Every structure is written in C-alpha cells, then in structure tokens.
Kinemage of the C-alpha trace (Angstrom):
@kinemage 1
@onewidth
@group {chain A} dominant
@subgroup {mainchain}
@vectorlist {calphas} color= white
{ca met a 1} P -23.614 -30.568 12.446
{ca pro a 2} L -24.624 -32.923 15.260
{ca leu a 3} L -28.011 -34.545 15.010
{ca asn a 4} L -30.427 -34.741 17.909
{ca ala a 5} L -34.123 -35.119 18.685
{ca asp a 6} L -34.748 -31.655 17.182
{ca ser a 7} L -33.452 -32.935 13.815
{ca ile a 8} L -36.503 -35.178 13.530
{ca ile a 9} L -39.679 -33.588 12.171
{ca thr a 10} L -42.787 -35.718 12.701
{ca thr a 11} L -45.563 -33.260 11.867
{ca val a 12} L -48.218 -35.379 10.155
{ca gly a 13} L -48.724 -34.327 6.529
{ca ala a 14} L -46.088 -31.556 6.616
{ca ser a 15} L -43.910 -30.737 3.624
{ca asp a 16} L -40.743 -30.935 5.744
{ca ser a 17} L -41.390 -34.095 7.799
{ca asn a 18} L -38.582 -36.637 7.791
{ca ser a 19} L -39.856 -39.292 10.212
{ca tyr a 20} L -43.057 -40.900 11.398
{ca val a 21} L -41.739 -41.377 14.947
{ca thr a 22} L -39.778 -39.385 17.507
{ca leu a 23} L -36.621 -40.632 19.200
{ca ala a 24} L -38.683 -41.298 22.335
{ca glu a 25} L -41.154 -43.457 20.351
{ca tyr a 26} L -38.196 -45.256 18.742
{ca ala a 27} L -36.717 -46.049 22.172
{ca ala a 28} L -40.120 -47.174 23.461
{ca tyr a 29} L -40.521 -49.505 20.451
{ca arg a 30} L -37.116 -51.015 21.175
{ca asp a 31} L -37.976 -51.481 24.856
{ca leu a 32} L -41.293 -53.207 24.148
{ca asn a 33} L -40.472 -55.213 21.030
{ca arg a 34} L -36.842 -56.249 21.131
{ca ile a 35} L -35.195 -58.628 23.594
{ca asn a 36} L -31.758 -58.079 22.144
{ca ala a 37} L -31.068 -54.689 20.597
{ca asp a 38} L -27.374 -54.268 21.279
{ca ala a 39} L -26.917 -52.217 18.113
{ca phe a 40} L -29.581 -49.767 19.280
{ca asp a 41} L -28.067 -49.506 22.754
{ca ala a 42} L -24.552 -48.989 21.362
{ca ala a 43} L -25.590 -46.439 18.725
{ca ser a 44} L -24.828 -42.761 19.155
{ca pro a 45} L -27.734 -40.309 19.187
{ca asp a 46} L -26.609 -39.164 15.706
{ca asp a 47} L -26.801 -42.721 14.364
{ca lys a 48} L -30.228 -43.251 15.900
{ca val a 49} L -31.498 -40.117 14.155
{ca arg a 50} L -29.850 -41.171 10.876
{ca ser a 51} L -31.327 -44.668 11.070
{ca leu a 52} L -34.832 -43.252 11.620
{ca val a 53} L -34.547 -40.827 8.713
{ca met a 54} L -33.076 -43.525 6.446
{ca ala a 55} L -35.923 -45.877 7.365
{ca ala a 56} L -38.568 -43.216 6.641
{ca lys a 57} L -36.963 -42.471 3.271
{ca arg a 58} L -36.856 -46.174 2.386
{ca leu a 59} L -40.509 -46.679 3.356
{ca asn a 60} L -41.363 -43.567 1.364
{ca arg a 61} L -40.119 -45.277 -1.830
{ca leu a 62} L -42.524 -48.220 -1.533
{ca asn a 63} L -45.513 -48.454 -3.857
{ca trp a 64} L -48.276 -47.966 -1.275
{ca arg a 65} L -51.971 -48.464 -1.937
{ca gly a 66} L -54.174 -45.378 -2.091
{ca gly a 67} L -52.866 -41.866 -2.470
{ca lys a 68} L -51.232 -39.224 -0.307
{ca ala a 69} L -53.704 -37.281 1.820
{ca asp a 70} L -51.990 -34.056 0.702
{ca gly a 71} L -49.917 -33.749 -2.458
{ca asn a 72} L -47.458 -31.444 -0.662
{ca gln a 73} L -46.632 -33.807 2.203
{ca ala a 74} L -43.029 -35.010 2.306
{ca leu a 75} L -43.706 -38.579 3.447
{ca ala a 76} L -45.928 -41.256 1.945
{ca trp a 77} L -48.284 -41.348 4.955
{ca pro a 78} L -50.990 -40.362 5.800
{ca arg a 79} L -52.836 -41.837 2.806
{ca leu a 80} L -56.390 -42.071 1.584
{ca glu a 81} L -58.213 -45.227 0.532
{ca val a 82} L -55.857 -47.773 2.070
{ca pro a 83} L -57.889 -50.686 3.475
{ca val a 84} L -57.211 -51.741 7.040
{ca arg a 85} L -55.787 -55.240 7.171
{ca asp a 86} L -58.189 -57.818 8.581
{ca ser a 87} L -61.093 -55.354 8.588
{ca ser a 88} L -64.266 -56.988 9.833
{ca leu a 89} L -66.658 -54.484 8.287
{ca val a 90} L -66.553 -55.716 4.708
{ca gly a 91} L -69.621 -54.580 2.792
{ca val a 92} L -70.661 -51.869 5.264
{ca gly a 93} L -70.388 -48.109 5.046
{ca ser a 94} L -70.803 -45.479 2.395
{ca tyr a 95} L -69.332 -45.115 -1.068
{ca thr a 96} L -69.803 -41.834 -2.895
{ca leu a 97} L -68.508 -40.928 -6.359
{ca gly a 98} L -65.404 -43.070 -6.032
{ca tyr a 99} L -64.318 -41.543 -2.727
{ca tyr a 100} L -65.050 -42.717 0.773
{ca ala a 101} L -67.261 -40.267 2.608
{ca asn a 102} L -65.198 -39.992 5.762
{ca asn a 103} L -61.942 -41.604 4.544
{ca thr a 104} L -62.136 -44.213 7.291
{ca leu a 105} L -65.154 -46.349 6.426
{ca gly a 106} L -65.885 -47.361 2.875
{ca phe a 107} L -68.004 -49.755 0.909
{ca phe a 108} L -65.503 -52.559 1.360
{ca gly a 109} L -64.685 -52.072 5.066
{ca asp a 110} L -62.417 -49.972 7.240
{ca tyr a 111} L -59.798 -47.643 5.785
{ca tyr a 112} L -56.862 -46.021 7.519
{ca pro a 113} L -57.658 -42.410 8.453
{ca gly a 114} L -56.343 -39.761 6.080
{ca asp a 115} L -55.201 -37.494 8.908
{ca ser a 116} L -52.836 -39.739 10.877
{ca val a 117} L -50.123 -42.343 10.447
{ca pro a 118} L -51.121 -45.924 11.367
{ca gln a 119} L -49.175 -47.491 14.232
{ca ile a 120} L -48.099 -50.362 11.962
{ca ile a 121} L -46.228 -47.859 9.738
{ca lys a 122} L -44.508 -46.348 12.773
{ca asp a 123} L -43.556 -49.838 13.954
{ca ala a 124} L -42.224 -50.723 10.501
{ca gln a 125} L -40.068 -47.586 10.527
{ca cys a 126} L -38.647 -48.475 13.953
{ca glu a 127} L -37.975 -52.070 12.912
{ca leu a 128} L -36.217 -50.960 9.721
{ca ala a 129} L -34.212 -48.326 11.615
{ca ile a 130} L -32.986 -50.960 14.081
{ca ala a 131} L -32.092 -53.208 11.127
{ca tyr a 132} L -29.991 -50.362 9.698
{ca leu a 133} L -28.182 -50.026 13.029
{ca glu a 134} L -27.534 -53.786 12.892
{ca gly a 135} L -25.878 -53.417 9.479
{ca phe a 136} L -28.766 -54.116 7.117
{ca glu a 137} L -28.362 -52.627 3.652
{ca ser a 138} L -31.383 -52.685 1.361
{ca ser a 139} L -29.162 -53.215 -1.683
{ca glu a 140} L -27.466 -56.302 -0.267
{ca gly a 141} L -27.808 -59.123 -2.735
{ca gln a 142} L -25.500 -62.030 -1.913
{ca gln a 143} L -22.876 -61.313 0.702
{ca ile a 144} L -19.705 -63.227 1.376
{ca lys a 145} L -19.837 -64.436 4.960
{ca arg a 146} L -16.450 -66.158 5.015
{ca phe a 147} L -13.545 -66.358 2.571
{ca val a 148} L -10.454 -68.585 2.906
{ca ala a 149} L -7.678 -67.981 0.356
{ca asp a 150} L -5.487 -71.123 0.438
{ca gly a 151} L -8.234 -73.712 0.779
{ca val a 152} L -10.431 -71.653 -1.594
{ca thr a 153} L -13.482 -71.713 0.669
{ca ile a 154} L -16.156 -69.124 -0.023
{ca glu a 155} L -19.247 -69.107 2.161
{ca tyr a 156} L -22.169 -66.879 1.258
{ca gly a 157} L -24.642 -65.432 3.695
{ca thr a 158} L -28.341 -65.257 3.032
{ca thr a 159} L -29.421 -64.089 -0.364
{ca ala a 160} L -31.695 -61.078 -0.616
{ca arg a 161} L -33.016 -59.441 -3.727
{ca ser a 162} L -31.766 -55.926 -4.260
{ca gly a 163} L -34.059 -53.456 -2.522
{ca glu a 164} L -35.736 -56.067 -0.354
{ca leu a 165} L -36.833 -55.178 3.163
{ca pro a 166} L -36.093 -57.210 6.292
{ca val a 167} L -38.639 -59.993 6.852
{ca ala a 168} L -40.236 -58.368 9.915
{ca val a 169} L -40.790 -55.102 8.023
{ca arg a 170} L -42.194 -56.908 4.967
{ca gln a 171} L -44.673 -58.725 7.188
{ca met a 172} L -45.770 -55.459 8.802
{ca val a 173} L -46.494 -53.670 5.519
{ca ser a 174} L -47.731 -56.606 3.469
{ca gly a 175} L -51.181 -56.088 2.069
{ca met a 176} L -50.667 -52.317 2.156
{ca leu a 177} L -48.565 -52.228 -0.994
{ca val a 178} L -49.809 -52.308 -4.572
{ca gly a 179} L -49.538 -55.811 -5.995
{ca glu a 180} L -48.926 -57.534 -2.654
{ca arg a 181} L -51.046 -59.696 -0.442
{ca leu a 182} L -51.026 -60.045 3.310
{ca val a 183} L -48.140 -62.214 4.566
{ca arg a 184} L -48.674 -63.992 7.869
{ca ala a 185} L -45.801 -64.729 10.206
C-alpha cells in the first residue's frame, strides 16, 4: 500500500499517532535548516513518510524525563514535568503535592506544557528522519569504509555505539533525557 501524507497521524496525545510532524512541516524544516539535503530531495514520498515514522519510533524509545501526559498516548510526547532547557525562572512558581500546578511553571522553573509537543522534539524528529534518508542506521557500530583485497587495506568509518543518535539529534534532546546533561554545540 502506498504511503502518503494521510499515512501520518500527528494528533497530539492520541493512541494512534505515529509522528510529531506532518510532511509539510518536514519539508519546511529541510528548507530552513539544511543547505544540502540531496537525500531528502531525491526521496520518494513513501520514503519520506517511512523516515518520519522511523524517527518518531526511535525517539519514542529514549528514556525521557517526566512522564507521559496520558498513559494511552502512542508517542512519548507530550510529557509532564520535563524542565525547559535554559529556563530563566529557577525558584519561581508553585509546587503542590509533588505535581506542578499548571504543568508549565514549577518550583524549579519552566516546564514544557503537558498538552503539546515542544518544537525541539519536532526538529529532532525531522533531523533524525533526514539522517535515515542519508543512510544512517542507529545500530551502526564500526563500518568498513573501504576494503582492498590484495593489498589487505581495511579502512573503517566513524565509530558509533550501537543505538546512538546522530550528533545533531543528541544535541537537540540533551538535558531532556534521564541521566543526561545539556550538551552545547
């Protein structure tokens, strides 16, 4: 069955959502944030849909801070009690019985709203989806870049730990994952 824009479900907090962004948002991200995105331009509509869904599924497996806003939602976001990176309101707001009164402003500063997906998560999905179109595999490990049989030359590409995300995506989500700190570019 061919995939198209209708194959992507972006309803926030729905039990059948499979993406944080639409194909139009994906294309807009590419236009604004990538100088060279030949893989995106050459990809079929089916592959663009697949790359978005794969990226959402991969992001869904990360160990995010906070908890899902609704236990029945398919995707990891929206979430409750995830501090906004670089919040300037530290020490302001209300803290009641372990929960933040309005889910956006807590005792220790700003928190991402529990009823929407932060733009940084949408951007991370787009960046990861483009990486998939460019041939990124999250289970890479060491890859052979060049192999010569007679002269016995083996050249390895970059080494990545199994399950690691591309650098740009890691930088986007750093500080939002359990056990990680903010990574600056």
